[in-house]
C-alpha positions in Angstrom: 134.7 225.5 116.4 131.3 227.0 115.4 128.2 224.7 115.5 126.0 224.9 112.5 122.3 224.6 113.6 119.9 222.4 111.7 117.8 224.5 109.3 114.3 225.1 110.6 112.2 225.2 107.4 109.5 223.6 105.3 111.8 220.8 104.3 112.5 219.8 107.9 108.7 219.9 108.6 108.1 217.5 105.8 110.8 215.1 107.0 109.5 215.1 110.6 105.9 214.6 109.3 106.9 211.6 107.3 108.7 210.2 110.4 105.7 210.8 112.7 103.4 209.0 110.3 105.6 206.0 109.7 107.2 205.4 113.1 106.2 202.1 114.7 104.5 202.8 118.1 105.9 200.9 121.1 104.5 201.1 124.6 105.0 204.7 125.9 107.3 204.8 128.9 105.5 208.0 130.1 103.6 207.1 133.3 102.0 210.5 134.0 98.6 209.1 133.1 96.6 206.4 134.7 96.2 203.1 132.7 93.4 203.0 130.1 92.2 199.5 131.1 88.7 199.7 129.8 89.7 201.3 126.5 92.4 198.6 126.0 89.8 195.9 126.3 87.4 197.6 124.0 90.2 198.0 121.4 90.7 194.3 121.4 87.1 193.8 120.4 86.6 196.9 118.3 84.5 197.0 115.1 85.6 199.2 112.2 82.3 199.3 110.3 81.7 203.0 110.1 79.4 204.8 107.6 80.0 208.3 106.2 78.0 211.4 107.1 79.2 211.7 110.7 77.2 208.7 112.0 77.6 205.0 112.8 74.6 203.0 111.8 73.9 199.7 113.5 71.0 197.4 112.6 69.5 195.9 115.8 66.5 193.6 116.3 63.6 195.3 118.0 61.0 192.5 118.2 60.9 188.7 117.4 58.4 187.7 114.9 55.7 185.2 116.0 55.1 183.9 112.5 56.4 180.6 111.1 56.6 177.3 113.0 55.8 173.6 112.4 53.7 172.3 109.6 52.8 169.0 107.9 51.7 167.9 104.5 49.6 170.5 102.6 49.4 173.0 105.4 49.5 176.6 104.2 52.8 178.2 104.7 52.8 181.0 107.3 53.0 184.5 105.8 53.6 187.9 107.3 56.4 190.2 108.3 59.7 188.9 109.5 61.5 190.0 112.6 61.4 193.7 113.0 64.7 195.6 113.0 65.5 199.2 113.7 68.6 201.3 113.1 70.7 202.5 116.1 72.4 205.8 115.1 75.6 206.8 116.9 77.2 210.3 116.4 80.9 210.3 115.7 83.1 212.1 118.2 86.5 213.7 117.6 89.6 214.2 119.6 92.8 216.1 118.9 96.1 216.7 120.8 99.0 219.0 119.6 102.6 218.1 119.1 104.8 221.2 119.2 108.5 221.4 118.2 110.2 224.7 118.9 113.0 226.3 117.1 115.2 226.0 120.2 114.7 222.2 120.2 115.9 221.9 116.7 118.9 224.2 117.3 120.0 222.2 120.3 119.8 219.0 118.4 121.7 220.3 115.3 125.3 220.4 114.4 126.5 217.3 116.3 126.8 213.6 115.5 123.4 211.9 115.7 121.4 215.1 115.6 118.8 213.7 113.2 118.3 210.6 115.2 117.9 212.6 118.5 115.4 214.9 116.8 113.4 212.0 115.5 113.4 210.3 118.9 112.2 213.6 120.4 109.2 213.9 118.1 108.4 210.2 118.6 108.1 210.7 122.3 105.9 213.8 121.7 103.6 211.6 119.6 103.4 208.9 122.2 102.5 211.5 124.8 99.8 213.0 122.6 98.3 209.5 122.0 98.4 208.8 125.7 96.6 212.1 126.5 93.8 211.2 124.0 93.5 207.7 125.3 93.2 209.0 128.9 90.5 211.5 127.9 88.5 208.8 126.0 88.8 206.4 129.0 87.6 209.2 131.4 84.7 210.0 129.2 83.7 206.4 128.7 83.5 205.9 132.4 82.0 209.2 133.4 78.8 209.1 135.5 77.3 211.5 133.0 78.5 213.1 129.8 80.6 216.2 130.6 80.2 217.6 127.1 78.0 216.8 124.0 81.3 216.5 122.1 82.6 213.6 124.3 82.3 209.9 123.4 79.2 208.1 124.7 79.4 207.5 128.4 79.3 203.7 129.0 78.4 204.2 132.6 75.4 206.5 131.8 74.2 203.9 129.3 74.3 201.1 131.9 71.4 202.5 134.0 69.3 201.1 136.8 66.4 203.2 135.6 66.2 205.0 132.2 63.6 207.4 133.7 66.4 208.8 135.8 69.4 208.7 133.4 70.5 207.1 130.2 67.1 207.3 128.6 68.4 207.6 125.0 71.3 205.4 123.8 72.3 205.4 120.2 69.1 207.3 119.2 66.9 204.7 120.8 64.5 205.9 123.6 64.7 203.2 126.2 61.8 204.6 128.3 59.6 203.2 125.5 61.9 200.6 123.9 62.7 198.5 126.9 64.2 195.8 124.7 67.3 198.0 124.4 67.8 198.2 128.2 70.6 196.6 130.2 70.0 194.2 133.1 70.3 195.6 136.7 70.4 194.5 140.3 70.7 196.6 143.5 73.2 195.0 145.8 73.6 197.0 149.0 75.9 195.1 151.4 78.0 192.8 149.1 79.0 190.5 152.0 75.3 190.0 152.8 73.8 189.9 149.3 76.3 188.2 147.0 73.3 186.4 145.5 72.4 189.6 143.7 75.6 189.3 141.6 74.7 185.7 140.7 71.1 186.8 139.8 72.5 189.5 137.6 74.8 187.0 135.8 71.9 184.8 135.0 69.8 187.7 133.7 72.7 188.6 131.3 72.7 185.1 130.0 69.3 185.7 128.4 67.9 182.2 129.2 71.1 180.5 128.1 71.2 182.1 124.7 74.0 184.5 125.6 76.7 185.0 128.2 78.8 187.9 129.4 82.6 187.9 128.9 84.2 190.2 131.5 83.5 192.7 134.2 84.8 196.0 135.4 84.3 197.8 138.7 85.6 200.6 140.9 88.6 200.1 143.1 86.7 199.7 146.4 84.3 197.1 145.0 87.3 195.2 143.5 89.0 195.2 147.0 85.7 193.9 148.6 85.5 191.2 146.0 89.1 190.1 146.6 88.4 189.9 150.3 85.2 187.9 149.7 87.1 185.6 147.3 89.2 184.4 150.2 86.1 183.1 152.1 83.6 182.5 149.3 85.9 180.1 147.4 85.2 177.3 149.8 81.5 178.3 150.5 80.4 179.1 147.0 81.9 176.2 144.9 84.3 178.5 143.1 81.8 181.1 141.9 84.2 183.9 143.0 87.8 183.0 142.7 90.9 184.7 144.1 93.4 186.3 141.8 95.9 183.4 141.7 98.2 185.3 139.4 95.8 185.5 136.6 96.0 188.5 134.3 93.7 190.2 131.9 94.8 188.8 128.5 97.9 190.5 127.2 97.4 193.6 129.3 99.1 192.8 132.6 96.0 193.9 134.6 95.5 192.1 138.0 92.1 190.5 138.1 89.9 188.2 140.1 87.3 185.9 138.5 83.6 185.7 138.9 82.0 182.6 137.5 85.2 181.9 135.5 85.3 185.3 133.9 87.9 188.1 134.6 87.0 191.2 136.7 89.1 194.3 136.4 88.9 197.7 138.0 89.4 201.2 136.8 90.5 204.3 138.7 88.0 206.3 136.7 84.9 204.5 138.2 83.6 206.1 141.4 83.5 204.0 144.6 81.3 206.6 146.2 78.6 207.3 143.6 75.3 208.8 144.9 72.5 206.3 144.0 69.8 208.2 145.9 67.9 209.1 142.7 67.5 205.4 142.0 66.3 204.6 145.6 69.7 203.5 146.8 72.3 204.9 149.2 74.2 208.1 148.8 77.6 206.4 148.5 78.2 203.1 146.8 80.1 201.3 144.0 79.2 199.3 141.0 80.1 196.2 139.0 79.4 196.0 135.3 79.1 192.7 133.4 79.8 193.0 129.6 79.6 190.9 126.5 82.2 191.6 123.9 79.9 191.9 120.9 77.3 193.8 122.8 79.3 197.0 123.3 82.0 198.0 120.8 84.5 200.7 120.1 84.2 201.9 116.5 87.0 204.1 115.4 86.9 205.6 111.9 89.4 203.8 109.5 92.5 205.9 108.9 91.4 208.3 111.7 92.8 206.5 114.6 95.7 208.6 116.0 96.5 210.0 112.6 99.0 212.8 112.4 98.2 216.0 110.5 100.5 218.9 109.9 102.9 220.6 110.2 101.1 223.9 110.9 102.8 227.2 111.9 102.5 228.2 115.5 99.7 230.7 116.1 99.7 233.8 118.2 98.1 231.9 121.1 101.0 229.4 121.1 103.9 230.0 123.5 106.7 230.3 122.4 105.9 231.5 118.9 109.0 230.1 117.1 108.4 226.6 115.8 105.8 224.3 114.2 103.1 221.9 115.3 101.2 218.8 114.3 97.9 217.4 115.5 97.3 213.7 116.5 93.6 213.0 115.8 91.1 210.3 116.6 87.5 209.8 115.5 84.8 207.2 116.4 82.5 206.4 119.3 81.2 203.7 121.6 78.4 201.6 120.0 75.7 199.5 121.7 74.3 196.4 119.9 72.9 194.1 122.7 72.5 196.0 126.0 70.3 193.3 127.3 73.3 190.9 127.5 75.1 193.4 129.9 74.2 194.3 133.4 75.1 196.6 136.3 75.2 195.6 140.0 74.7 199.0 141.6 74.8 200.6 145.1 77.5 198.2 146.3 78.6 198.7 149.9 80.7 196.7 152.4 
């Protein structure tokens, strides 16, 4: 008996587009990409306040006013300018990944029971893979030592600098070589087993005299392993400052952690354990630990542009094979700094 193939036409493209836009996303089973741990944390604390014109504008406090204060009776009220604010400006970044469905895929799905359901499941998996590819790229760019392209999202690692004169001078349009109030905290560590006090000193600096406090930390894999090893000995020596894993997980993400001063520490495969710190006066191979405050650094995706599906489009001459249609999964936004002084980097960490 002859099999009647599913018609490959504009109507089918419209049906698949509607399905791609409406399908509920589950966790992709695709394991070809490393986990996007830092991005997952940022997404939990993300801020969707985005202006038009291709930029994200954030009002930040530059200096604290000295006016005002105590008074009594008929004292003249203080007058003058209030706290000075400035506008941090972040450029939007854009990502796109294609979903391609070829004529042969449609023909193989057609003419039998459950053909439409199988075709829908096929494009669902394609969409999940495209989203995973975008997430992996964003994670890699966020944790890159330096920006690989002017089109990439802002490098979080470059922004957390030991010295803005060497790297990370300008963050969100603010020149930190002159505006030191927009700098992060930093401590050189060296041997972590012999200078654990440097981590505690950095933690205190991020607390801004008790006004603030950091929320979580991220490091490279080797530093994480050194911290785990230290946790087994420091737990009794350091009154619980560094605690062993004990089965604790990063909230809702299933990421193994340890705790430093009661706050979770996670690691990322995209952070280098052998970064060259020579330009900062350190060793040529060491790791880093970053302490972060949730409302100090935020992910700001553009509303309605977070993994949106556009299409279908006809395949172009450069596409192989040529018979079929494609969609694009798209994302727009960037990383935004608000309070770098509440965050810190412990750098040049060695055994």
